[in-house]
N, CA, C and O atoms as a Tinker XYZ file with bonds, in Angstrom:
   352  protein
     1  N     47.846000  -58.339000  -40.750000    73     2
     2  CA    47.598000  -56.704000  -40.439000    64     1     3
     3  C     47.245000  -57.018000  -39.240000    63     2     4     5
     4  O     47.094000  -58.218000  -39.012000    81     3
     5  N     47.027000  -56.084000  -38.196000    73     3     6
     6  CA    46.895000  -55.191000  -36.956000    64     5     7
     7  C     45.418000  -55.705000  -36.915000    63     6     8     9
     8  O     44.792000  -55.872000  -37.962000    81     7
     9  N     44.767000  -56.001000  -35.444000    73     7    10
    10  CA    44.146000  -55.944000  -34.343000    64     9    11
    11  C     43.972000  -54.743000  -33.559000    63    10    12    13
    12  O     44.926000  -53.995000  -33.342000    81    11
    13  N     43.238000  -54.598000  -33.282000    73    11    14
    14  CA    43.168000  -53.503000  -31.845000    64    13    15
    15  C     42.207000  -54.398000  -31.181000    63    14    16    17
    16  O     41.339000  -54.982000  -31.832000    81    15
    17  N     42.358000  -54.552000  -29.641000    73    15    18
    18  CA    41.518000  -54.862000  -28.741000    64    17    19
    19  C     41.489000  -53.716000  -28.450000    63    18    20    21
    20  O     42.402000  -52.921000  -28.675000    81    19
    21  N     39.705000  -53.289000  -27.533000    73    19    22
    22  CA    39.089000  -52.839000  -26.622000    64    21    23
    23  C     38.634000  -53.408000  -25.992000    63    22    24    25
    24  O     38.717000  -54.632000  -26.093000    81    23
    25  N     37.682000  -52.608000  -24.690000    73    23    26
    26  CA    37.028000  -53.236000  -23.774000    64    25    27
    27  C     35.757000  -53.797000  -24.343000    63    26    28    29
    28  O     34.774000  -54.114000  -23.673000    81    27
    29  N     35.847000  -53.865000  -25.327000    73    27    30
    30  CA    34.722000  -54.699000  -25.567000    64    29    31
    31  C     34.761000  -55.322000  -26.599000    63    30    32    33
    32  O     33.706000  -55.942000  -26.466000    81    31
    33  N     35.317000  -55.775000  -27.910000    73    31    34
    34  CA    35.133000  -56.384000  -28.774000    64    33    35
    35  C     37.526000  -55.795000  -29.270000    63    34    36    37
    36  O     38.450000  -55.169000  -28.750000    81    35
    37  N     37.278000  -56.473000  -30.319000    73    35    38
    38  CA    38.559000  -56.474000  -31.286000    64    37    39
    39  C     37.858000  -55.760000  -32.190000    63    38    40    41
    40  O     36.700000  -56.086000  -32.451000    81    39
    41  N     38.690000  -54.280000  -33.021000    73    39    42
    42  CA    39.184000  -53.884000  -33.731000    64    41    43
    43  C     39.583000  -54.427000  -35.114000    63    42    44    45
    44  O     40.747000  -54.807000  -35.245000    81    43
    45  N     38.741000  -54.503000  -36.157000    73    43    46
    46  CA    39.115000  -54.720000  -37.407000    64    45    47
    47  C     39.129000  -53.710000  -38.893000    63    46    48    49
    48  O     38.386000  -53.843000  -39.865000    81    47
    49  N     40.462000  -52.466000  -38.654000    73    47    50
    50  CA    40.559000  -51.338000  -39.464000    64    49    51
    51  C     40.492000  -51.548000  -40.566000    63    50    52    53
    52  O     41.337000  -52.235000  -41.140000    81    51
    53  N     39.244000  -50.899000  -41.298000    73    51    54
    54  CA    39.656000  -50.968000  -43.019000    64    53    55
    55  C     40.810000  -50.381000  -43.405000    63    54    56    57
    56  O     41.266000  -50.931000  -44.407000    81    55
    57  N     41.580000  -49.318000  -42.932000    73    55    58
    58  CA    42.787000  -48.640000  -43.571000    64    57    59
    59  C     44.055000  -50.053000  -43.349000    63    58    60    61
    60  O     45.080000  -50.193000  -44.016000    81    59
    61  N     43.619000  -50.857000  -42.337000    73    59    62
    62  CA    44.646000  -52.177000  -42.785000    64    61    63
    63  C     44.283000  -53.001000  -42.820000    63    62    64    65
    64  O     44.593000  -54.016000  -42.196000    81    63
    65  N     43.047000  -52.729000  -44.002000    73    63    66
    66  CA    43.473000  -53.843000  -45.248000    64    65    67
    67  C     42.132000  -54.782000  -44.528000    63    66    68    69
    68  O     42.145000  -55.850000  -45.140000    81    67
    69  N     41.452000  -54.798000  -43.904000    73    67    70
    70  CA    40.194000  -56.120000  -43.713000    64    69    71
    71  C     39.216000  -55.508000  -44.570000    63    70    72    73
    72  O     39.155000  -54.437000  -45.172000    81    71
    73  N     38.674000  -56.236000  -44.477000    73    71    74
    74  CA    36.955000  -56.159000  -45.004000    64    73    75
    75  C     36.645000  -57.520000  -43.733000    63    74    76    77
    76  O     37.226000  -58.261000  -42.940000    81    75
    77  N     34.888000  -57.046000  -44.426000    73    75    78
    78  CA    34.423000  -57.901000  -43.797000    64    77    79
    79  C     34.460000  -58.800000  -43.746000    63    78    80    81
    80  O     34.638000  -58.916000  -42.534000    81    79
    81  N     34.425000  -60.403000  -44.363000    73    79    82
    82  CA    34.694000  -61.500000  -45.625000    64    81    83
    83  C     35.760000  -61.539000  -44.605000    63    82    84    85
    84  O     35.245000  -61.924000  -43.556000    81    83
    85  N     37.186000  -61.280000  -44.433000    73    83    86
    86  CA    37.778000  -61.061000  -43.551000    64    85    87
    87  C     37.614000  -61.883000  -42.245000    63    86    88    89
    88  O     37.770000  -62.936000  -41.628000    81    87
    89  N     37.384000  -61.201000  -42.271000    73    87    90
    90  CA    36.726000  -60.588000  -39.999000    64    89    91
    91  C     35.910000  -62.447000  -40.222000    63    90    92    93
    92  O     35.793000  -63.254000  -39.300000    81    91
    93  N     35.701000  -62.559000  -40.923000    73    91    94
    94  CA    34.054000  -63.735000  -41.112000    64    93    95
    95  C     34.651000  -64.598000  -40.401000    63    94    96    97
    96  O     34.276000  -65.271000  -39.441000    81    95
    97  N     36.107000  -64.484000  -41.232000    73    95    98
    98  CA    36.867000  -65.740000  -41.378000    64    97    99
    99  C     37.465000  -66.272000  -40.095000    63    98   100   101
   100  O     37.945000  -67.388000  -39.896000    81    99
   101  N     37.328000  -65.156000  -39.190000    73    99   102
   102  CA    38.334000  -65.313000  -38.596000    64   101   103
   103  C     37.534000  -65.690000  -37.109000    63   102   104   105
   104  O     37.957000  -65.521000  -35.965000    81   103
   105  N     36.324000  -66.220000  -37.531000    73   103   106
   106  CA    35.266000  -66.467000  -36.328000    64   105   107
   107  C     35.602000  -67.752000  -36.126000    63   106   108   109
   108  O     36.368000  -68.312000  -36.911000    81   107
   109  N     35.066000  -68.408000  -35.026000    73   107   110
   110  CA    35.643000  -69.818000  -35.018000    64   109   111
   111  C     33.827000  -70.227000  -34.972000    63   110   112   113
   112  O     33.274000  -69.577000  -35.859000    81   111
   113  N     33.361000  -70.633000  -34.612000    73   111   114
   114  CA    31.993000  -71.314000  -34.274000    64   113   115
   115  C     31.038000  -70.575000  -35.174000    63   114   116   117
   116  O     30.999000  -70.845000  -36.375000    81   115
   117  N     30.332000  -69.732000  -34.687000    73   115   118
   118  CA    29.198000  -68.983000  -35.515000    64   117   119
   119  C     30.119000  -67.877000  -36.346000    63   118   120   121
   120  O     30.919000  -66.997000  -36.029000    81   119
   121  N     29.513000  -68.455000  -37.710000    73   119   122
   122  CA    30.764000  -67.739000  -38.995000    64   121   123
   123  C     30.263000  -67.144000  -39.703000    63   122   124   125
   124  O     30.599000  -67.129000  -40.888000    81   123
   125  N     29.163000  -66.361000  -39.160000    73   123   126
   126  CA    27.869000  -65.775000  -39.877000    64   125   127
   127  C     28.269000  -64.657000  -40.053000    63   126   128   129
   128  O     28.933000  -64.169000  -39.139000    81   127
   129  N     27.954000  -63.634000  -41.590000    73   127   130
   130  CA    28.491000  -62.248000  -42.061000    64   129   131
   131  C     28.103000  -61.422000  -40.480000    63   130   132   133
   132  O     28.898000  -60.923000  -39.685000    81   131
   133  N     26.625000  -61.503000  -40.399000    73   131   134
   134  CA    25.908000  -61.088000  -40.153000    64   133   135
   135  C     26.231000  -60.813000  -38.008000    63   134   136   137
   136  O     25.587000  -60.399000  -37.043000    81   135
   137  N     27.473000  -61.317000  -38.267000    73   135   138
   138  CA    28.284000  -60.885000  -36.887000    64   137   139
   139  C     29.766000  -59.740000  -36.346000    63   138   140   141
   140  O     30.419000  -59.363000  -35.374000    81   139
   141  N     29.597000  -59.607000  -37.942000    73   139   142
   142  CA    30.091000  -58.300000  -38.263000    64   141   143
   143  C     30.775000  -57.227000  -38.750000    63   142   144   145
   144  O     31.410000  -56.920000  -39.759000    81   143
   145  N     30.241000  -56.470000  -37.073000    73   143   146
   146  CA    29.395000  -55.280000  -37.209000    64   145   147
   147  C     30.738000  -54.254000  -37.910000    63   146   148   149
   148  O     31.877000  -54.141000  -37.458000    81   147
   149  N     30.226000  -53.681000  -38.975000    73   147   150
   150  CA    30.912000  -53.111000  -39.668000    64   149   151
   151  C     30.627000  -51.554000  -38.761000    63   150   152   153
   152  O     29.415000  -51.348000  -38.692000    81   151
   153  N     31.561000  -50.315000  -37.988000    73   151   154
   154  CA    31.006000  -48.965000  -37.728000    64   153   155
   155  C     31.826000  -47.908000  -38.061000    63   154   156   157
   156  O     32.925000  -48.090000  -38.586000    81   155
   157  N     31.353000  -46.746000  -37.782000    73   155   158
   158  CA    31.489000  -45.763000  -38.778000    64   157   159
   159  C     32.113000  -44.803000  -37.467000    63   158   160   161
   160  O     32.105000  -45.025000  -36.257000    81   159
   161  N     32.558000  -43.850000  -38.123000    73   159   162
   162  CA    33.001000  -42.314000  -37.175000    64   161   163
   163  C     31.756000  -40.969000  -37.265000    63   162   164   165
   164  O     31.915000  -39.918000  -37.887000    81   163
   165  N     31.172000  -41.157000  -36.883000    73   163   166
   166  CA    30.158000  -40.266000  -37.684000    64   165   167
   167  C     28.422000  -40.982000  -38.017000    63   166   168   169
   168  O     28.179000  -42.125000  -38.406000    81   167
   169  N     27.823000  -40.317000  -37.832000    73   167   170
   170  CA    25.904000  -40.597000  -37.717000    64   169   171
   171  C     26.144000  -41.914000  -38.438000    63   170   172   173
   172  O     26.114000  -42.830000  -37.617000    81   171
   173  N     26.336000  -42.275000  -39.483000    73   171   174
   174  CA    26.555000  -43.380000  -40.289000    64   173   175
   175  C     26.121000  -44.745000  -38.879000    63   174   176   177
   176  O     25.187000  -45.525000  -39.062000    81   175
   177  N     26.955000  -44.783000  -37.623000    73   175   178
   178  CA    27.212000  -45.444000  -36.752000    64   177   179
   179  C     26.138000  -46.492000  -35.979000    63   178   180   181
   180  O     26.276000  -47.474000  -35.251000    81   179
   181  N     24.539000  -45.452000  -36.755000    73   179   182
   182  CA    23.386000  -45.453000  -36.541000    64   181   183
   183  C     22.911000  -46.485000  -37.085000    63   182   184   185
   184  O     21.709000  -46.544000  -36.823000    81   183
   185  N     23.295000  -47.460000  -37.807000    73   183   186
   186  CA    22.960000  -48.039000  -38.824000    64   185   187
   187  C     21.712000  -49.073000  -38.016000    63   186   188   189
   188  O     21.918000  -49.084000  -36.802000    81   187
   189  N     20.842000  -49.678000  -38.310000    73   187   190
   190  CA    19.618000  -50.341000  -37.920000    64   189   191
   191  C     19.793000  -52.044000  -37.258000    63   190   192   193
   192  O     18.969000  -52.785000  -37.794000    81   191
   193  N     20.469000  -52.589000  -36.479000    73   191   194
   194  CA    20.820000  -53.788000  -35.619000    64   193   195
   195  C     20.334000  -53.927000  -34.455000    63   194   196   197
   196  O     20.340000  -52.987000  -33.660000    81   195
   197  N     19.790000  -55.224000  -34.129000    73   195   198
   198  CA    19.270000  -55.715000  -33.388000    64   197   199
   199  C     20.159000  -57.001000  -32.782000    63   198   200   201
   200  O     20.104000  -57.962000  -33.550000    81   199
   201  N     20.917000  -57.229000  -31.652000    73   199   202
   202  CA    21.137000  -58.168000  -30.895000    64   201   203
   203  C     22.573000  -58.622000  -31.372000    63   202   204   205
   204  O     22.991000  -59.754000  -31.616000    81   203
   205  N     23.173000  -57.449000  -31.427000    73   203   206
   206  CA    24.852000  -57.503000  -32.343000    64   205   207
   207  C     25.020000  -58.395000  -33.299000    63   206   208   209
   208  O     26.014000  -59.106000  -33.448000    81   207
   209  N     23.468000  -58.356000  -34.361000    73   207   210
   210  CA    23.570000  -58.920000  -35.594000    64   209   211
   211  C     23.532000  -57.470000  -37.110000    63   210   212   213
   212  O     23.351000  -56.286000  -37.392000    81   211
   213  N     23.711000  -58.200000  -37.370000    73   211   214
   214  CA    22.917000  -56.995000  -39.197000    64   213   215
   215  C     23.258000  -58.484000  -40.168000    63   214   216   217
   216  O     24.189000  -59.137000  -40.639000    81   215
   217  N     22.248000  -58.459000  -40.094000    73   215   218
   218  CA    22.286000  -59.355000  -41.544000    64   217   219
   219  C     22.103000  -58.738000  -43.046000    63   218   220   221
   220  O     21.902000  -59.657000  -43.841000    81   219
   221  N     22.108000  -58.126000  -43.343000    73   219   222
   222  CA    22.354000  -56.909000  -44.761000    64   221   223
   223  C     23.142000  -58.027000  -45.848000    63   222   224   225
   224  O     22.706000  -58.073000  -46.998000    81   223
   225  N     24.048000  -58.724000  -45.545000    73   223   226
   226  CA    24.908000  -58.758000  -46.368000    64   225   227
   227  C     25.833000  -58.415000  -47.757000    63   226   228   229
   228  O     26.092000  -58.888000  -48.864000    81   227
   229  N     26.212000  -56.969000  -46.683000    73   227   230
   230  CA    27.083000  -55.365000  -47.784000    64   229   231
   231  C     27.925000  -56.282000  -46.979000    63   230   232   233
   232  O     28.022000  -57.008000  -45.990000    81   231
   233  N     28.623000  -55.642000  -48.343000    73   231   234
   234  CA    30.380000  -55.263000  -47.446000    64   233   235
   235  C     30.817000  -54.537000  -46.586000    63   234   236   237
   236  O     31.731000  -54.801000  -45.804000    81   235
   237  N     29.811000  -52.952000  -46.710000    73   235   238
   238  CA    30.151000  -51.936000  -45.965000    64   237   239
   239  C     31.728000  -51.576000  -46.028000    63   238   240   241
   240  O     32.125000  -51.043000  -44.992000    81   239
   241  N     32.639000  -51.744000  -46.962000    73   239   242
   242  CA    33.596000  -51.618000  -47.338000    64   241   243
   243  C     34.197000  -49.993000  -46.981000    63   242   244   245
   244  O     35.398000  -49.761000  -46.850000    81   243
   245  N     33.261000  -49.085000  -46.873000    73   243   246
   246  CA    33.677000  -47.542000  -46.119000    64   245   247
   247  C     33.311000  -47.757000  -44.905000    63   246   248   249
   248  O     33.078000  -46.661000  -44.397000    81   247
   249  N     33.179000  -48.395000  -44.346000    73   247   250
   250  CA    33.724000  -48.089000  -42.829000    64   249   251
   251  C     35.016000  -48.169000  -42.165000    63   250   252   253
   252  O     35.976000  -48.848000  -42.529000    81   251
   253  N     34.902000  -47.038000  -40.672000    73   251   254
   254  CA    36.192000  -47.295000  -41.101000    64   253   255
   255  C     37.040000  -49.132000  -39.797000    63   254   256   257
   256  O     38.143000  -49.665000  -39.677000    81   255
   257  N     35.957000  -49.298000  -39.331000    73   255   258
   258  CA    36.458000  -50.820000  -38.801000    64   257   259
   259  C     35.324000  -51.622000  -38.552000    63   258   260   261
   260  O     34.244000  -51.040000  -38.454000    81   259
   261  N     35.372000  -53.034000  -38.413000    73   259   262
   262  CA    34.766000  -53.948000  -38.384000    64   261   263
   263  C     34.612000  -54.504000  -37.349000    63   262   264   265
   264  O     35.458000  -55.398000  -37.388000    81   263
   265  N     33.628000  -54.651000  -35.606000    73   263   266
   266  CA    34.001000  -55.385000  -34.720000    64   265   267
   267  C     32.801000  -56.470000  -34.669000    63   266   268   269
   268  O     31.686000  -56.377000  -35.181000    81   267
   269  N     33.522000  -57.855000  -33.667000    73   267   270
   270  CA    32.179000  -58.014000  -33.319000    64   269   271
   271  C     31.789000  -58.126000  -31.601000    63   270   272   273
   272  O     32.519000  -57.962000  -30.624000    81   271
   273  N     30.589000  -58.412000  -31.677000    73   271   274
   274  CA    30.119000  -58.253000  -30.538000    64   273   275
   275  C     29.116000  -59.682000  -29.830000    63   274   276   277
   276  O     28.578000  -60.610000  -30.435000    81   275
   277  N     29.153000  -59.405000  -28.475000    73   275   278
   278  CA    27.989000  -60.323000  -27.866000    64   277   279
   279  C     28.453000  -61.990000  -28.339000    63   278   280   281
   280  O     27.472000  -62.643000  -28.692000    81   279
   281  N     29.573000  -62.631000  -28.384000    73   279   282
   282  CA    30.121000  -63.660000  -28.197000    64   281   283
   283  C     31.306000  -64.062000  -27.298000    63   282   284   285
   284  O     32.071000  -63.112000  -27.133000    81   283
   285  N     31.632000  -65.041000  -26.754000    73   283   286
   286  CA    31.968000  -65.848000  -26.018000    64   285   287
   287  C     32.831000  -66.439000  -26.309000    63   286   288   289
   288  O     32.543000  -67.632000  -26.402000    81   287
   289  N     34.290000  -66.108000  -26.620000    73   287   290
   290  CA    35.356000  -67.230000  -27.781000    64   289   291
   291  C     35.335000  -67.032000  -28.661000    63   290   292   293
   292  O     35.760000  -68.046000  -29.216000    81   291
   293  N     34.958000  -65.868000  -29.833000    73   291   294
   294  CA    34.641000  -65.633000  -30.609000    64   293   295
   295  C     35.091000  -65.988000  -31.988000    63   294   296   297
   296  O     34.447000  -66.164000  -33.022000    81   295
   297  N     36.787000  -66.067000  -31.643000    73   295   298
   298  CA    37.161000  -66.251000  -32.352000    64   297   299
   299  C     38.557000  -67.258000  -32.729000    63   298   300   301
   300  O     39.316000  -67.425000  -31.774000    81   299
   301  N     38.808000  -67.694000  -33.576000    73   299   302
   302  CA    39.923000  -69.174000  -33.793000    64   301   303
   303  C     40.841000  -68.114000  -33.283000    63   302   304   305
   304  O     40.962000  -66.948000  -33.657000    81   303
   305  N     41.493000  -68.810000  -32.299000    73   303   306
   306  CA    43.295000  -68.910000  -32.057000    64   305   307
   307  C     44.059000  -68.937000  -32.884000    63   306   308   309
   308  O     44.622000  -67.875000  -33.150000    81   307
   309  N     44.433000  -70.234000  -33.696000    73   307   310
   310  CA    44.953000  -70.307000  -34.333000    64   309   311
   311  C     44.964000  -68.719000  -35.846000    63   310   312   313
   312  O     45.902000  -68.221000  -36.467000    81   311
   313  N     43.711000  -68.487000  -35.869000    73   311   314
   314  CA    43.973000  -67.505000  -37.263000    64   313   315
   315  C     44.098000  -66.702000  -36.317000    63   314   316   317
   316  O     44.998000  -67.380000  -35.820000    81   315
   317  N     43.964000  -65.475000  -35.290000    73   315   318
   318  CA    44.232000  -64.979000  -34.404000    64   317   319
   319  C     45.569000  -64.777000  -34.652000    63   318   320   321
   320  O     45.952000  -63.663000  -35.009000    81   319
   321  N     46.620000  -66.035000  -34.463000    73   319   322
   322  CA    47.882000  -65.840000  -34.220000    64   321   323
   323  C     48.239000  -65.491000  -35.513000    63   322   324   325
   324  O     49.430000  -65.237000  -35.336000    81   323
   325  N     48.025000  -65.299000  -36.717000    73   323   326
   326  CA    48.262000  -65.011000  -37.427000    64   325   327
   327  C     48.832000  -63.568000  -37.606000    63   326   328   329
   328  O     49.952000  -63.353000  -38.069000    81   327
   329  N     48.303000  -62.977000  -37.356000    73   327   330
   330  CA    48.063000  -61.237000  -37.231000    64   329   331
   331  C     48.903000  -60.239000  -35.769000    63   330   332   333
   332  O     49.651000  -60.901000  -35.049000    81   331
   333  N     48.785000  -59.247000  -35.551000    73   331   334
   334  CA    49.365000  -58.351000  -34.804000    64   333   335
   335  C     47.984000  -57.951000  -33.941000    63   334   336   337
   336  O     46.863000  -57.745000  -34.407000    81   335
   337  N     48.505000  -57.896000  -32.232000    73   335   338
   338  CA    47.703000  -57.304000  -32.498000    64   337   339
   339  C     47.972000  -56.507000  -30.981000    63   338   340   341
   340  O     48.752000  -56.675000  -30.043000    81   339
   341  N     46.678000  -55.388000  -31.361000    73   339   342
   342  CA    47.840000  -54.198000  -29.957000    64   341   343
   343  C     46.524000  -54.323000  -28.939000    63   342   344   345
   344  O     45.324000  -54.230000  -29.198000    81   343
   345  N     47.231000  -54.573000  -27.655000    73   343   346
   346  CA    46.263000  -54.910000  -26.323000    64   345   347
   347  C     45.571000  -53.674000  -25.929000    63   346   348   349
   348  O     46.095000  -52.795000  -26.613000    81   347
   349  N     44.657000  -53.143000  -25.175000    73   347   350
   350  CA    43.737000  -53.124000  -25.059000    64   349   351
   351  C     45.151000  -52.497000  -23.391000    63   350   352
   352  O     44.701000  -52.123000  -22.308000    81   351
């Protein structure tokens, strides 16, 4: 599946088949689902979260994309290599 690189994070679009759980599986060390942030292109993007985590346990399958913020080297390089990375 495609992964889109931006200046602050990698974006995992639900239209490409990504789920919150699938993105969590790409994380290398801190594999908490709370690290995978749902993002929306409307007012729903103001979900209450702090410290770049959202610990609600919900799938948020209706969001536009998922992002992981605030961690250094968060992803397993071998897991990312299996997908198409669209550079920034």
